MMTF fields as JSON, N, C-alpha, C and O atoms, coordinates in Angstrom:
{
  "mmtfVersion": "1.0.0",
  "mmtfProducer": "UNKNOWN",
  "numBonds": 475,
  "numAtoms": 476,
  "numGroups": 119,
  "numChains": 1,
  "numModels": 1,
  "chainsPerModel": [1],
  "groupsPerChain": [119],
  "chainIdList": ["A"],
  "bondAtomList": [4, 2, 8, 6, 12, 10, 16, 14, 20, 18, 24, 22, 28, 26, 32, 30, 36, 34, 40, 38, 44, 42, 48, 46, 52, 50, 56, 54, 60, 58, 64, 62, 68, 66, 72, 70, 76, 74, 80, 78, 84, 82, 88, 86, 92, 90, 96, 94, 100, 98, 104, 102, 108, 106, 112, 110, 116, 114, 120, 118, 124, 122, 128, 126, 132, 130, 136, 134, 140, 138, 144, 142, 148, 146, 152, 150, 156, 154, 160, 158, 164, 162, 168, 166, 172, 170, 176, 174, 180, 178, 184, 182, 188, 186, 192, 190, 196, 194, 200, 198, 204, 202, 208, 206, 212, 210, 216, 214, 220, 218, 224, 222, 228, 226, 232, 230, 236, 234, 240, 238, 244, 242, 248, 246, 252, 250, 256, 254, 260, 258, 264, 262, 268, 266, 272, 270, 276, 274, 280, 278, 284, 282, 288, 286, 292, 290, 296, 294, 300, 298, 304, 302, 308, 306, 312, 310, 316, 314, 320, 318, 324, 322, 328, 326, 332, 330, 336, 334, 340, 338, 344, 342, 348, 346, 352, 350, 356, 354, 360, 358, 364, 362, 368, 366, 372, 370, 376, 374, 380, 378, 384, 382, 388, 386, 392, 390, 396, 394, 400, 398, 404, 402, 408, 406, 412, 410, 416, 414, 420, 418, 424, 422, 428, 426, 432, 430, 436, 434, 440, 438, 444, 442, 448, 446, 452, 450, 456, 454, 460, 458, 464, 462, 468, 466, 472, 470],
  "bondOrderList": [1, 1, 1, 1, 1, 1, 1, 1, 1, 1, 1, 1, 1, 1, 1, 1, 1, 1, 1, 1, 1, 1, 1, 1, 1, 1, 1, 1, 1, 1, 1, 1, 1, 1, 1, 1, 1, 1, 1, 1, 1, 1, 1, 1, 1, 1, 1, 1, 1, 1, 1, 1, 1, 1, 1, 1, 1, 1, 1, 1, 1, 1, 1, 1, 1, 1, 1, 1, 1, 1, 1, 1, 1, 1, 1, 1, 1, 1, 1, 1, 1, 1, 1, 1, 1, 1, 1, 1, 1, 1, 1, 1, 1, 1, 1, 1, 1, 1, 1, 1, 1, 1, 1, 1, 1, 1, 1, 1, 1, 1, 1, 1, 1, 1, 1, 1, 1, 1],
  "groupList": [{"groupName": "UNK", "atomNameList": ["N", "CA", "C", "O"], "elementList": ["N", "C", "C", "O"], "formalChargeList": [0, 0, 0, 0], "bondAtomList": [1, 0, 2, 1, 3, 2], "bondOrderList": [1, 1, 2], "singleLetterCode": "X", "chemCompType": "L-PEPTIDE LINKING"}],
  "groupTypeList": [0, 0, 0, 0, 0, 0, 0, 0, 0, 0, 0, 0, 0, 0, 0, 0, 0, 0, 0, 0, 0, 0, 0, 0, 0, 0, 0, 0, 0, 0, 0, 0, 0, 0, 0, 0, 0, 0, 0, 0, 0, 0, 0, 0, 0, 0, 0, 0, 0, 0, 0, 0, 0, 0, 0, 0, 0, 0, 0, 0, 0, 0, 0, 0, 0, 0, 0, 0, 0, 0, 0, 0, 0, 0, 0, 0, 0, 0, 0, 0, 0, 0, 0, 0, 0, 0, 0, 0, 0, 0, 0, 0, 0, 0, 0, 0, 0, 0, 0, 0, 0, 0, 0, 0, 0, 0, 0, 0, 0, 0, 0, 0, 0, 0, 0, 0, 0, 0, 0],
  "groupIdList": [1, 2, 3, 4, 5, 6, 7, 8, 9, 10, 11, 12, 13, 14, 15, 16, 17, 18, 19, 20, 21, 22, 23, 24, 25, 26, 27, 28, 29, 30, 31, 32, 33, 34, 35, 36, 37, 38, 39, 40, 41, 42, 43, 44, 45, 46, 47, 48, 49, 50, 51, 52, 53, 54, 55, 56, 57, 58, 59, 60, 61, 62, 63, 64, 65, 66, 67, 68, 69, 70, 71, 72, 73, 74, 75, 76, 77, 78, 79, 80, 81, 82, 83, 84, 85, 86, 87, 88, 89, 90, 91, 92, 93, 94, 95, 96, 97, 98, 99, 100, 101, 102, 103, 104, 105, 106, 107, 108, 109, 110, 111, 112, 113, 114, 115, 116, 117, 118, 119],
  "secStructList": [7, 7, 7, 7, 6, 2, 2, 2, 2, 2, 2, 2, 2, 2, 2, 2, 2, 2, 2, 2, 2, 2, 2, 2, 2, 2, 2, 2, 2, 2, 2, 2, 2, 2, 2, 2, 2, 2, 2, 2, 2, 2, 2, 2, 2, 2, 6, 1, 7, 2, 2, 2, 2, 2, 2, 2, 6, 6, 2, 2, 2, 2, 2, 7, 6, 6, 1, 1, 7, 1, 1, 1, 7, 7, 7, 6, 6, 4, 4, 4, 6, 7, 7, 2, 2, 2, 2, 2, 2, 2, 2, 2, 2, 7, 5, 6, 6, 5, 7, 1, 7, 7, 1, 7, 4, 4, 4, 2, 2, 2, 2, 2, 2, 2, 2, 2, 2, 7, 7],
  "xCoordList": [4.338, 5.413, 5.212, 4.136, 6.246, 6.174, 6.628, 7.575, 5.93, 6.292, 7.093, 6.922, 7.956, 8.743, 7.876, 7.471, 7.583, 6.718, 7.41, 6.739, 8.707, 9.466, 9.367, 9.48, 9.161, 9.138, 8.079, 8.42, 6.802, 5.82, 6.204, 5.958, 6.793, 7.191, 8.325, 8.33, 9.267, 10.371, 9.841, 10.274, 8.909, 8.307, 7.568, 7.695, 6.801, 6.071, 7.044, 6.813, 8.125, 9.119, 9.793, 9.944, 10.19, 10.836, 9.866, 10.253, 8.608, 7.61, 7.405, 7.309, 7.336, 7.145, 8.298, 8.088, 9.53, 10.706, 10.731, 11.033, 10.419, 10.373, 9.318, 9.549, 8.164, 7.088, 7.502, 7.212, 8.168, 8.633, 9.628, 9.541, 10.562, 11.546, 10.844, 11.146, 9.902, 9.193, 8.401, 8.454, 7.677, 6.884, 7.774, 7.403, 8.923, 9.86, 10.359, 10.451, 10.683, 11.144, 10.038, 10.288, 8.817, 7.683, 7.493, 7.269, 7.579, 7.439, 8.543, 8.295, 9.748, 10.874, 10.669, 10.906, 10.236, 9.983, 8.827, 8.883, 7.791, 6.637, 7.022, 6.52, 7.899, 8.35, 9.107, 8.973, 9.905, 10.63, 9.666, 9.877, 8.604, 7.606, 6.906, 6.638, 6.604, 5.952, 6.814, 6.309, 8.1, 9.009, 9.065, 9.107, 9.067, 9.063, 7.741, 7.714, 6.638, 5.325, 5.251, 4.585, 5.927, 5.94, 6.639, 6.195, 7.721, 8.421, 7.518, 7.494, 6.764, 5.848, 4.73, 4.311, 4.236, 3.153, 3.635, 2.868, 4.886, 5.431, 5.48, 5.137, 5.903, 5.958, 4.555, 4.326, 3.614, 2.233, 1.634, 0.882, 1.956, 1.441, 2.008, 1.334, 3.235, 3.82, 3.172, 3.352, 2.43, 1.719, 0.216, -0.515, -0.257, -1.682, -2.196, -1.435, -3.511, -4.168, -4.344, -4.224, -4.621, -4.832, -5.95, -5.831, -7.029, -8.126, -7.646, -8.019, -6.818, -6.283, -5.323, -5.329, -4.504, -3.587, -4.391, -4.029, -5.48, -6.337, -6.835, -6.848, -7.241, -7.747, -6.622, -6.705, -5.579, -4.506, -3.579, -3.054, -3.367, -2.463, -3.145, -2.499, -4.442, -5.157, -5.803, -6.336, -5.765, -6.354, -7.858, -8.42, -8.482, -9.928, -10.39, -11.522, -9.524, -9.933, -10.135, -10.956, -9.42, -9.566, -10.384, -11.109, -10.276, -10.953, -12.295, -13.038, -12.608, -13.923, -14.022, -13.242, -15.008, -15.245, -15.672, -15.341, -16.41, -16.895, -16.159, -16.666, -14.965, -14.091, -14.724, -14.353, -15.69, -16.426, -15.722, -16.153, -14.652, -13.922, -14.552, -15.751, -13.76, -14.225, -13.467, -14.003, -12.241, -11.401, -10.424, -9.804, -10.291, -9.47, -10.359, -11.58, -9.787, -10.606, -11.255, -10.799, -12.306, -13.016, -12.115, -11.416, -12.134, -11.303, -12.082, -11.485, -13.4, -14.191, -13.927, -13.876, -13.76, -13.522, -12.307, -12.283, -11.307, -10.089, -9.34, -8.525, -9.624, -8.974, -9.362, -8.67, -10.467, -10.885, -10.141, -10.114, -9.527, -8.818, -7.309, -6.593, -6.815, -5.367, -4.929, -5.679, -3.706, -3.126, -2.509, -2.402, -2.112, -1.477, -0.193, 0.099, 0.575, 1.828, 1.554, 2.283, 0.503, 0.162, -0.295, 0.066, -1.084, -1.53, -0.321, -0.215, 0.573, 1.784, 2.624, 3.163, 2.735, 3.477, 2.862, 3.588, 1.533, 0.853, 1.091, 1.319, 1.04, 1.264, 2.693, 2.919, 3.647, 5.049, 5.392, 6.002, 5.014, 5.444, 4.412, 4.74, 3.167, 2.109, 1.633, 2.188, 0.591, 0.043, -0.741, -1.67, -0.378, -1.053, -0.886, 0.236, -1.988, -1.876, -1.618, -1.303, -1.746, -1.524, -0.031, 0.742, 0.372, 1.79, 2.135, 1.262, 3.376, 3.837, 4.289, 4.326, 4.627, 5.181, 4.287, 4.785, 2.976, 2.063, 1.924, 1.52, 2.263, 2.144, 3.54, 4.424, 3.755, 5.078, 5.435, 4.565, 6.708, 7.174, 6.787, 6.444, 6.843, 6.519, 5.023, 4.627, 4.188, 2.742, 2.228, 1.023, 3.134, 2.725, 1.917, 0.835, 2.44, 1.746, 0.378, -0.592, 0.304, -0.973, -1.961, -3.149, -1.477, -2.334, -2.811, -3.975, -1.926, -2.306, -3.402, -4.392, -3.223, -4.221, -5.562, -6.611, -5.523, -6.751, -7.448, -8.663, -6.676, -7.272, -7.911, -9.003, -7.254, -7.809, -9.048, -9.823, -9.244, -10.4, -11.637, -12.71, -11.509, -12.647, -13.703, -13.396, -14.946, -16.073, -17.172, -18.203],
  "yCoordList": [-57.592, -56.79, -55.34, -54.77, -54.763, -53.38, -52.44, -52.728, -51.317, -50.291, -49.205, -48.949, -48.58, -47.468, -46.208, -45.792, -45.598, -44.418, -43.166, -42.172, -43.185, -42.037, -41.83, -40.699, -42.885, -42.816, -41.847, -41.041, -41.878, -40.929, -39.464, -38.609, -39.163, -37.796, -37.314, -36.168, -38.19, -37.848, -37.621, -36.693, -38.459, -38.318, -36.984, -36.296, -36.623, -35.35, -34.174, -33.182, -34.273, -33.21, -33.012, -31.88, -34.099, -34.01, -33.42, -32.583, -33.856, -33.323, -31.819, -31.051, -31.384, -29.973, -29.105, -28.024, -29.575, -28.815, -28.707, -27.644, -29.785, -29.765, -28.798, -28.078, -28.776, -27.867, -26.408, -25.558, -26.12, -24.748, -24.299, -23.174, -25.163, -24.827, -24.591, -23.625, -25.483, -25.342, -24.038, -23.322, -23.724, -22.489, -21.244, -20.227, -21.313, -20.182, -19.932, -18.784, -21.001, -20.846, -20.302, -19.475, -20.772, -20.266, -18.775, -18.003, -18.36, -16.949, -16.092, -14.971, -16.612, -15.89, -15.69, -14.599, -16.72, -16.633, -15.68, -14.902, -15.735, -14.866, -13.403, -12.533, -13.115, -11.748, -11.185, -10.001, -12.012, -11.566, -11.225, -10.249, -12.016, -11.73, -10.412, -9.639, -10.145, -8.902, -7.696, -6.697, -7.781, -6.683, -6.438, -5.287, -7.494, -7.338, -6.746, -5.961, -7.108, -6.567, -5.078, -4.365, -4.588, -3.151, -2.399, -1.316, -2.947, -2.299, -2.247, -1.243, -3.337, -3.372, -2.359, -1.729, -2.195, -1.251, 0.183, 1.024, 0.484, 1.823, 2.141, 3.25, 1.177, 1.415, 1.494, 2.226, 0.749, 0.814, 2.179, 2.728, 2.728, 4.049, 5.142, 6.137, 4.97, 6.013, 6.057, 7.026, 5.026, 4.999, 5.21, 5.215, 5.385, 5.472, 6.904, 7.869, 7.008, 8.308, 8.751, 7.923, 10.021, 10.461, 9.691, 9.394, 9.367, 8.6, 7.215, 6.728, 6.583, 5.263, 5.348, 4.477, 6.386, 6.584, 6.775, 6.24, 7.533, 7.799, 6.504, 6.372, 5.557, 4.303, 3.325, 2.631, 3.251, 2.279, 2.669, 1.789, 3.943, 4.386, 4.396, 4.65, 4.122, 4.052, 5.349, 5.429, 6.359, 7.652, 7.523, 8.22, 6.622, 6.438, 6.012, 6.297, 5.333, 4.851, 5.995, 5.874, 7.082, 8.218, 9.363, 10.041, 9.584, 10.732, 10.357, 11.235, 9.073, 8.63, 8.408, 8.937, 7.607, 7.243, 8.447, 8.551, 9.35, 10.547, 11.797, 12.909, 11.614, 12.719, 13.543, 14.697, 12.941, 13.666, 13.691, 14.399, 12.933, 12.881, 11.864, 11.928, 10.933, 9.943, 10.232, 10.875, 9.77, 10.132, 11.235, 11.863, 11.467, 12.557, 13.697, 13.544, 14.823, 15.972, 15.765, 14.962, 16.499, 16.483, 17.071, 18.058, 16.466, 16.954, 17.81, 18.469, 17.803, 18.646, 20.104, 20.474, 20.92, 22.362, 22.672, 23.683, 21.814, 22.057, 23.279, 23.875, 23.643, 24.82, 26.109, 27.119, 26.087, 27.275, 27.39, 28.456, 26.268, 26.273, 26.257, 26.827, 25.598, 25.431, 25.845, 25.713, 26.344, 26.672, 25.407, 24.384, 25.483, 24.341, 23.951, 22.762, 24.92, 24.645, 23.924, 23.003, 24.34, 23.704, 22.258, 21.373, 22.023, 20.659, 19.789, 18.651, 20.327, 19.587, 19.277, 18.176, 20.219, 20.026, 18.898, 18.079, 18.854, 17.798, 16.444, 15.453, 16.391, 15.122, 14.617, 13.411, 15.527, 15.133, 14.814, 13.781, 15.678, 15.547, 14.935, 14.554, 14.835, 14.354, 15.469, 16.568, 15.164, 16.152, 15.406, 14.664, 15.593, 14.878, 13.374, 12.891, 12.636, 11.181, 10.75, 9.586, 11.666, 11.305, 11.167, 12.093, 10.002, 9.833, 10.583, 10.847, 10.919, 11.571, 10.564, 9.361, 11.055, 10.259, 9.113, 8.045, 9.319, 8.308, 8.415, 7.464, 9.582, 9.83, 9.859, 10.53, 9.134, 9.18, 10.608, 11.39, 10.938, 12.305, 12.803, 13.973, 11.916, 12.34, 12.591, 13.156, 12.179, 12.395, 13.471, 13.716, 14.112, 15.096, 16.246, 16.565, 16.866, 18.028, 17.64, 18.381, 16.477, 15.998, 15.723, 16.022, 15.157, 14.859, 16.139, 16.237, 17.122, 18.404, 19.061, 19.552, 19.068, 19.66, 18.952, 19.596, 17.618, 16.837, 17.117, 17.314, 17.135, 17.388, 18.777, 18.94, 19.77, 21.127, 21.252, 22.195, 20.312, 20.388, 19.688, 19.778, 18.988, 18.261, 19.229, 20.198, 18.949, 19.782, 18.917, 19.428],
  "zCoordList": [24.376, 23.859, 24.285, 24.104, 24.843, 25.306, 24.188, 23.456, 24.079, 23.102, 23.795, 24.987, 23.042, 23.577, 23.536, 22.45, 24.665, 24.747, 24.225, 23.948, 24.085, 23.626, 22.112, 21.64, 21.359, 19.901, 19.352, 18.486, 19.809, 19.269, 19.533, 18.682, 20.677, 20.998, 20.093, 19.644, 19.836, 18.935, 17.527, 16.844, 17.087, 15.765, 15.638, 14.625, 16.662, 16.657, 16.657, 15.965, 17.422, 17.482, 16.111, 15.652, 15.471, 14.16, 13.138, 12.322, 13.181, 12.26, 12.515, 11.558, 13.78, 14.122, 13.667, 13.118, 13.894, 13.467, 11.944, 11.402, 11.265, 9.796, 9.288, 8.316, 9.937, 9.551, 9.756, 8.914, 10.857, 11.126, 10.057, 9.564, 9.7, 8.67, 7.331, 6.631, 6.976, 5.699, 5.65, 4.65, 6.708, 6.731, 6.719, 6.133, 7.349, 7.318, 5.909, 5.475, 5.192, 3.808, 2.912, 2.036, 3.137, 2.357, 2.63, 1.698, 3.897, 4.251, 3.659, 3.216, 3.652, 3.071, 1.576, 1.057, 0.891, -0.548, -0.833, -1.786, -0.02, -0.204, 0.003, -0.709, 0.959, 1.195, 0.012, -0.297, -0.663, -1.85, -2.967, -3.687, -3.125, -4.158, -3.871, -4.792, -2.596, -2.227, -2.569, -3.081, -2.294, -2.602, -4.101, -4.536, -4.893, -6.345, -6.803, -7.751, -6.143, -6.481, -6.242, -6.993, -5.204, -4.936, -6.052, -6.434, -6.582, -7.691, -8.914, -9.625, -9.168, -10.294, -10.124, -11.095, -8.884, -8.667, -8.864, -9.335, -8.517, -8.748, -10.235, -10.645, -11.044, -12.485, -13.066, -14.029, -12.495, -12.965, -12.644, -13.45, -11.489, -11.123, -12.015, -12.279, -12.481, -13.315, -14.703, -15.44, -15.053, -16.338, -16.175, -17.166, -14.933, -14.655, -14.773, -14.7, -14.958, -14.956, -13.506, -12.603, -13.256, -11.872, -11.158, -9.969, -11.872, -11.273, -10.843, -9.776, -11.677, -11.345, -10.167, -9.298, -10.132, -9.01, -7.728, -6.68, -7.81, -6.654, -6.028, -4.805, -6.848, -6.287, -5.953, -4.939, -6.771, -6.545, -5.398, -4.715, -5.172, -4.109, -2.747, -1.731, -2.72, -1.456, -1.016, 0.09, -1.856, -1.507, -1.24, -0.396, -1.977, -1.91, -0.519, -0.129, 0.229, 1.556, 2.545, 3.454, 2.395, 3.326, 2.74, 3.468, 1.44, 0.826, 0.196, -0.242, 0.149, -0.299, -1.791, -2.583, -2.142, -3.54, -4.369, -5.55, -3.738, -4.433, -3.988, -4.136, -3.444, -3.005, -1.889, -1.677, -1.167, -0.141, 1.205, 2.115, 1.344, 2.607, 3.537, 3.812, 4.019, 4.991, 6.275, 7.178, 6.368, 7.51, 7.106, 7.964, 5.811, 5.291, 4.832, 4.796, 4.485, 4.076, 2.706, 1.892, 2.489, 1.212, 0.128, 0.361, -1.048, -2.146, -3.141, -3.992, -3.039, -3.932, -3.586, -2.413, -4.602, -4.441, -3.581, -2.879, -3.631, -2.86, -3.394, -2.689, -4.646, -5.235, -4.526, -4.657, -3.772, -3.016, -1.69, -1.075, -1.249, 0.029, -0.123, 0.7, -1.182, -1.353, -2.753, -3.72, -2.839, -4.145, -4.741, -4.066, -5.987, -6.659, -5.945, -5.815, -5.483, -4.77, -3.461, -3.092, -2.755, -1.483, -1.692, -0.917, -2.73, -3.038, -3.381, -2.923, -4.178, -4.543, -3.302, -3.178, -2.406, -1.163, -0.327, 0.235, -0.245, 0.507, -0.145, 0.549, -1.468, -2.17, -1.984, -1.891, -1.931, -1.795, -0.343, -0.068, 0.58, 1.978, 2.906, 4.029, 2.454, 3.329, 4.232, 4.243, 4.991, 5.919, 6.992, 6.674, 8.249, 9.332, 9.136, 8.981, 9.141, 8.972, 7.524, 7.274, 6.585, 5.18, 4.889, 5.134, 4.363, 4.021, 2.746, 1.919, 2.592, 1.37, 0.34, 0.601, -0.819, -1.916, -2.364, -2.721, -2.352, -2.878, -4.392, -5.061, -4.92, -6.357, -6.957, -6.426, -8.067, -8.71, -9.108, -9.49, -9.016, -9.275, -10.668, -10.84, -11.656, -13.021, -13.22, -14.239, -12.261, -12.368, -11.415, -11.346, -10.682, -9.68, -10.269, -9.776, -11.321, -11.902, -12.443, -12.287, -13.079, -13.613, -12.48, -12.605, -11.381, -10.234, -9.566, -9.177, -9.427, -8.833, -9.67, -9.129, -10.969, -11.861, -11.715, -11.681, -11.628, -11.507, -10.171, -10.132, -9.075, -7.754, -7.73, -7.186, -8.305, -8.315, -9.199, -9.041, -10.127, -11.016, -10.458, -11.054, -9.319, -8.757, -8.243, -7.55, -8.594, -8.124, -7.595, -7.155]
}
């Protein structure tokens, strides 16, 4: 009895197309969850302390765990180099590779005060 050699190829093709569709739907659903997670993180930041914002917003990756500066500038004694207005401007607009708007608007003044108090 001869077998049809085309059948396994058709089966593999149907399975592959089905897998692509399934993975696309999973990716689409996962992307929606990520977008909702960003909204939740924004509300979480608006209730956080400056120290929590520093670690959650990713500041720690460039400015270091001890504010000593890694790829970003050192934050200790920044009050000797920048005024409160200048620090606020950097937090809002960014500077060089640093993106702006990492700190919620309602926490800006509190964050500026905290950054200027680091020693």
